MIGUBA-693121 format. One line per field, with one value per residue: residue number from 1; y, x, z of N, C-alpha, C, O in turn. Coordinates in Angstrom, 3 decimals, padded with zeros to 6 digits, m for minus. Each point is the difference from the previous one (the first is absolute). Example, Ala and Ser with C-alpha at 12.3 -4.5 7.8 and 13.67 -1.06 7.14 Angstrom:
BEGIN
n: c(1, 2)
n.yy: c(m005.690, 001.069)
n.xx: c(013.190, m001.386)
n.zz: c(007.800, m001.385)
ca.yy: c(001.190, 001.190)
ca.xx: c(m000.890, 000.820)
ca.zz: c(000.000, 000.060)
c.yy: c(001.200, 001.090)
c.xx: c(000.900, m000.770)
c.zz: c(000.000, 000.730)
o.yy: c(m000.019, 001.108)
o.xx: c(001.036, 000.509)
o.zz: c(000.665, 000.169)
END
This chain:
BEGIN
n: c(1, 2, 3, 4, 5, 6, 7, 8, 9, 10, 11, 12, 13, 14, 15, 16, 17, 18, 19, 20, 21, 22, 23, 24, 25, 26, 27, 28, 29, 30, 31, 32, 33, 34, 35, 36, 37, 38, 39, 40, 41, 42, 43, 44, 45, 46, 47, 48, 49, 50, 51, 52, 53, 54, 55, 56, 57, 58, 59, 60, 61, 62, 63, 64, 65, 66, 67, 68, 69, 70, 71, 72, 73, 74, 75, 76, 77, 78, 79, 80, 81, 82, 83, 84, 85, 86, 87, 88, 89, 90, 91, 92)
n.yy: c(m197.373, 000.615, 002.125, m000.618, 001.227, m000.606, m001.446, 002.331, m000.462, m001.040, m001.945, m001.294, m000.887, m001.523, m002.117, m001.280, m001.389, m001.576, m001.762, m001.708, m001.819, m002.481, m001.099, m000.877, m002.105, m001.335, 002.028, m000.969, m000.083, 001.433, 001.675, 001.776, 000.687, 001.252, 002.237, 001.871, 000.646, 001.736, 002.252, 001.106, 000.233, 002.097, 001.687, 000.581, 001.233, 001.994, m000.096, 000.758, 001.135, 000.941, m001.744, 002.138, m001.027, 000.015, m001.751, m001.826, m000.989, m000.878, m001.996, m001.597, m001.007, m001.784, m001.908, m001.371, m000.520, m002.021, m002.071, m001.014, m001.207, m002.165, m001.612, m000.867, m001.406, m002.422, m001.080, m001.385, m001.496, 000.772, 001.282, m000.768, m000.875, m000.888, 001.926, m001.641, 000.965, 000.855, 000.287, m001.177, 002.048, m001.988, 000.834, m000.177)
n.xx: c(m035.180, m001.881, m000.353, 001.929, 000.763, 001.917, m001.692, m000.169, m001.566, m001.763, 001.307, 001.315, m002.016, m000.893, 001.603, m000.772, m001.465, m000.049, 001.118, m001.181, m001.219, 000.775, m000.731, m001.501, m000.024, 000.819, m000.930, 000.352, m002.065, 000.717, m002.448, 000.700, 002.009, m000.805, m000.313, 001.792, 002.220, m000.343, 000.006, 001.604, 001.642, 000.335, 000.830, 002.521, m000.960, 000.039, 001.969, 001.398, m001.348, 000.930, 001.342, m000.555, 002.089, m001.510, 000.846, m000.457, m001.027, m000.048, m000.490, m001.532, m000.327, 000.472, 000.144, m001.872, m001.439, 000.897, m000.194, m002.252, 000.393, 000.858, m002.059, m001.292, 000.475, m000.615, m001.418, 000.339, 000.545, 001.535, m000.723, 001.412, 000.744, m001.969, 000.482, m001.298, m001.010, 000.891, m000.523, m001.696, m000.202, m000.720, 001.916, m000.819)
n.zz: c(m168.459, 001.667, m001.072, m000.661, 002.426, 001.116, 000.550, 002.095, m001.557, 000.038, 000.329, m001.038, m000.080, 001.411, m000.253, m001.762, m000.052, 001.518, m000.685, m000.521, 001.388, 000.560, m001.937, 000.625, 001.233, m001.539, m000.979, m001.789, m000.935, 001.927, 000.204, m000.973, 000.879, 001.748, m000.874, m000.349, 000.488, 001.185, m000.351, 000.346, 001.592, 000.902, m000.525, 000.683, 001.509, 000.035, m000.371, 001.419, 001.861, m000.618, 000.158, 000.785, m000.022, 002.595, 000.607, m000.492, 001.676, 002.264, m000.630, 000.281, 001.791, 001.931, m001.513, m000.948, 001.278, m000.180, m000.423, 000.604, 001.506, m000.428, 000.151, 001.236, 002.060, m001.020, 000.731, 001.451, m000.973, 001.336, m001.673, m002.269, 002.178, m000.880, m000.185, 001.965, m002.390, 002.050, m001.869, 001.002, 001.745, m000.365, 000.640, m002.080)
ca.yy: c(000.759, 001.590, 000.637, 000.674, 001.210, 000.747, m000.310, m000.465, 000.945, 001.544, 000.014, 000.016, 000.827, 000.582, 000.819, 001.737, 001.253, 000.064, 000.161, 001.330, 000.814, 000.505, 001.223, 001.365, 000.315, 000.094, m000.276, m000.431, m001.437, m001.430, m001.474, m000.610, m000.895, m001.124, m000.055, m000.285, m001.541, m000.903, 000.036, m001.108, m001.603, 000.015, m000.117, m001.627, m001.324, 000.277, m000.265, m001.053, m000.400, m000.585, m000.381, 000.318, 000.248, 001.538, 000.805, 000.453, 001.157, 000.859, 000.200, 000.846, 001.212, 001.283, 000.214, 000.913, 001.182, 000.946, 000.517, 000.919, 000.965, 000.400, 000.740, 001.297, 000.905, 000.942, 000.781, 001.241, 001.248, 000.819, m000.412, m000.540, 001.196, 001.138, 000.565, 001.433, 000.696, 000.687, 001.851, 000.930, m000.880, 000.546, 001.438, 001.048)
ca.xx: c(000.458, 000.254, 000.920, 000.342, m000.653, 000.982, m000.217, m001.392, 000.796, m000.262, 000.740, 000.586, m000.946, m000.409, 001.071, 000.352, m001.046, 000.107, 001.016, m000.251, m000.642, 001.008, 000.958, m000.863, 000.231, 001.145, 000.323, 001.326, 000.041, 000.008, m000.516, m000.190, 000.526, m000.269, m001.635, m000.064, 000.356, m001.340, m001.022, 000.853, m000.508, m001.893, m000.100, 000.371, m000.687, m001.543, 000.503, 000.378, m000.666, 001.743, m000.120, 001.527, 000.063, 000.885, 001.538, m000.380, m000.941, 000.895, 001.796, m000.546, m000.904, 001.422, 000.212, m000.770, 000.230, 001.390, m000.627, m001.202, 000.851, 001.061, m000.661, m000.824, 001.238, 000.497, m001.688, m000.972, 001.706, 000.470, 001.043, 000.844, 000.707, m000.954, m000.480, m000.709, 000.448, m000.920, 000.010, m000.791, m000.562, m001.589, m000.383, 000.265)
ca.zz: c(000.563, m000.047, m000.150, 001.613, m000.096, m001.267, m001.172, m000.372, m000.635, 000.801, 001.602, m001.235, m001.027, 001.109, 000.348, m001.087, 000.980, 001.196, m000.638, m001.025, 000.480, 000.404, m000.769, m000.160, 001.266, 000.474, m001.366, m000.305, m000.936, 000.503, m000.090, m001.365, m000.409, 000.611, m000.225, m001.638, 000.476, 000.820, m001.175, m001.242, 001.049, m000.063, m001.514, m000.045, 000.998, m000.733, m001.787, 000.409, 001.042, 000.523, 002.004, 000.119, 002.083, 000.167, m000.363, m001.319, m000.344, 000.157, m000.663, m000.990, 000.286, 000.187, m001.254, m000.575, 001.128, m000.047, m001.617, m000.099, 000.822, m000.974, m001.863, 000.475, m000.182, m001.425, m000.589, 000.905, 000.958, m000.300, m001.013, 000.684, m000.262, 000.801, 001.455, 000.214, 000.612, m000.617, 000.220, 000.688, 000.693, m000.251, 000.873, m000.100)
c.yy: c(001.509, 000.125, 000.835, 001.473, 000.977, m000.545, m000.053, 001.830, 001.122, 000.549, 001.261, 001.697, 001.448, 000.557, 001.104, 000.632, 000.798, 001.062, 001.955, 001.458, 001.166, 000.946, 001.168, 000.732, 000.727, 000.214, m000.053, m001.112, m000.998, m001.046, m000.013, m000.989, m001.808, m000.601, m000.923, m001.678, m001.161, m000.166, m001.162, m001.301, m000.246, m000.950, m000.979, m000.920, m000.153, m000.336, m001.767, m001.302, m000.801, 000.268, m000.055, m000.026, 001.281, 000.307, m000.143, 001.324, 001.206, 000.694, 000.577, 001.774, 001.063, 000.374, 001.146, 001.306, 000.924, 000.005, 001.216, 001.449, 000.953, 000.789, 001.116, 001.328, 000.532, 000.932, 001.401, 000.685, 001.050, 000.245, m000.218, 001.917, 001.137, m000.234, 000.859, 001.114, 001.330, 001.181, 000.555, m000.905, 000.004, 000.670, 000.844, 001.196)
c.xx: c(001.017, 001.006, 000.450, m000.441, 000.774, 000.059, m001.288, 000.325, m000.966, 000.172, 000.904, m000.256, m000.095, 001.146, 000.529, m000.965, 000.553, 001.658, m000.209, m000.719, 001.113, 001.375, m001.159, 000.077, 001.476, 001.019, 001.504, 000.346, 000.538, m000.617, m000.728, 000.668, m000.328, m001.307, 000.193, 000.063, m001.126, m001.090, 000.648, 000.036, m001.971, 000.179, m000.132, m000.526, m001.184, m000.078, 000.584, m000.299, 001.478, m000.519, 001.797, 000.138, 000.660, 001.058, m000.100, m000.946, 000.857, 001.297, m000.591, m000.759, 001.370, 000.728, m000.690, 000.128, 001.454, 000.107, m000.434, 000.906, 001.037, m000.054, m000.632, 001.536, 001.000, m001.183, 000.213, 001.702, 000.038, 001.060, 001.212, 000.378, m000.722, m000.471, m000.636, 000.494, m001.306, 000.291, m000.533, m000.595, m001.383, m000.364, 000.890, m000.954)
c.zz: c(m000.069, m000.336, 001.457, m000.647, m001.039, m001.371, m001.208, m000.948, 000.623, 000.786, m000.522, m000.519, 001.264, 000.693, m000.727, 000.115, 000.577, 000.006, m000.914, 000.843, 000.863, m000.251, m000.539, 001.403, 000.248, m001.032, m000.064, m000.562, 000.800, 000.168, m001.250, m000.599, 000.568, m000.346, m001.244, 000.330, 000.330, m001.180, m000.940, 000.541, m000.430, m001.574, m000.427, 000.353, m000.586, m001.577, 000.228, 000.362, 000.742, 001.721, m000.407, 001.371, m000.159, m000.162, m001.570, m000.563, 000.519, m000.844, m001.576, 000.162, m000.013, m000.973, m000.290, 000.560, m000.361, m001.159, 000.003, 000.579, m000.626, m001.240, 001.080, m000.081, m001.033, m000.668, 000.880, 000.412, m000.688, m000.840, 001.017, 000.395, 001.057, 000.823, 000.183, 001.486, 001.041, m000.031, 000.546, 000.948, 000.522, 001.063, m000.675, m000.694)
o.yy: c(000.250, m000.889, 000.555, 000.152, 000.632, 000.438, m000.666, 000.771, 001.048, 001.108, 001.132, 000.898, 001.142, 001.143, 000.995, 001.191, 001.118, 001.184, 001.136, 001.183, 001.227, 000.724, 000.942, 001.230, 000.901, m000.823, 000.532, m000.483, m001.149, m001.133, m000.982, m000.799, m001.050, m001.149, m001.030, m000.823, m001.134, m001.118, m000.940, m000.775, m000.933, m001.157, m000.685, m001.085, m001.105, m000.077, m000.921, m001.021, m000.936, 000.867, m000.887, 000.471, 000.514, 001.147, 001.131, 000.819, 000.883, 001.085, 000.920, 000.925, 000.981, 001.163, 001.115, 000.783, 001.229, 001.134, 000.992, 001.053, 001.230, 000.865, 001.060, 000.902, 001.069, 000.955, 001.135, 001.031, 000.122, m000.568, 000.187, 000.939, 000.771, m001.049, 001.089, m000.007, 000.085, 000.422, 001.137, m001.194, 001.109, m000.085, 000.507, 001.160)
o.xx: c(001.021, 000.806, m000.786, m000.453, m000.578, 000.802, m000.364, 000.845, 000.602, m000.441, m000.341, 000.833, 000.381, m000.083, 000.545, 000.297, 000.291, m000.033, 000.471, 000.226, 000.069, 000.705, 000.549, 000.043, 000.132, 000.914, 000.487, 001.119, m000.041, 000.482, m000.740, m000.622, 000.254, m000.381, m000.586, m000.911, m000.173, m000.424, m000.640, m000.802, m000.639, m000.395, m000.921, 000.191, m000.483, m001.159, m000.515, 000.393, m000.454, m000.759, 000.734, m000.917, 000.726, 000.126, 000.253, 000.178, 000.375, 000.580, 000.516, m000.035, 000.285, 000.379, 000.453, 000.824, 000.052, 000.169, 000.688, 000.047, 000.015, 000.709, 000.545, 000.248, 000.608, 000.411, m000.106, 000.131, m000.733, 000.997, m000.018, m000.190, 000.610, m000.448, 000.066, 000.449, m001.021, 000.447, 000.467, m000.197, m000.275, m001.207, 000.856, 000.409)
o.zz: c(m000.641, 000.273, 000.768, m001.134, m000.884, m000.824, m000.970, 000.456, 000.234, 000.305, 000.341, m000.116, m000.261, 000.449, 000.477, 000.098, m000.424, 000.335, 000.043, m000.250, 000.068, 000.702, m000.572, 000.046, 000.828, m000.049, 000.997, 000.169, m000.440, 000.024, m000.073, m000.700, m000.591, 000.223, m000.334, m000.095, m000.445, m000.292, m000.472, m000.521, m000.484, m000.145, m000.444, m000.548, m000.248, m000.409, m000.634, m000.566, 000.659, 000.432, m000.435, 000.673, m000.851, m000.429, m000.416, m000.902, m000.772, 000.046, m000.635, m000.812, m000.686, 000.139, 000.258, m000.471, m000.033, m000.447, m000.239, m000.637, m000.046, m000.515, m000.307, m000.801, m000.038, m000.659, m000.463, 000.661, m000.981, 000.448, 001.217, m000.772, 000.740, 000.461, m000.570, 001.146, m000.683, 001.066, m000.074, m000.227, 000.458, 000.226, 000.724, m000.056)
END
């Protein structure tokens, strides 16, 4: 019996690559968290060989994406209380 399509590790790896490419085209660390989550699910499926249900895989994907996004927010955030200001106009 073959595994369902969502339990194939390389499908998650391809989704991670696609999401990383979208992040390059639309920067802002929005899709990068999802790419990291998909890559982590891919590694879990590759290393364990489990055949998990779709809802369980989506739960793992969502949790890992949220953790990746929270870590990136902490690492790349401005220091507390700092606001970006502009001193000059590019047309001056």
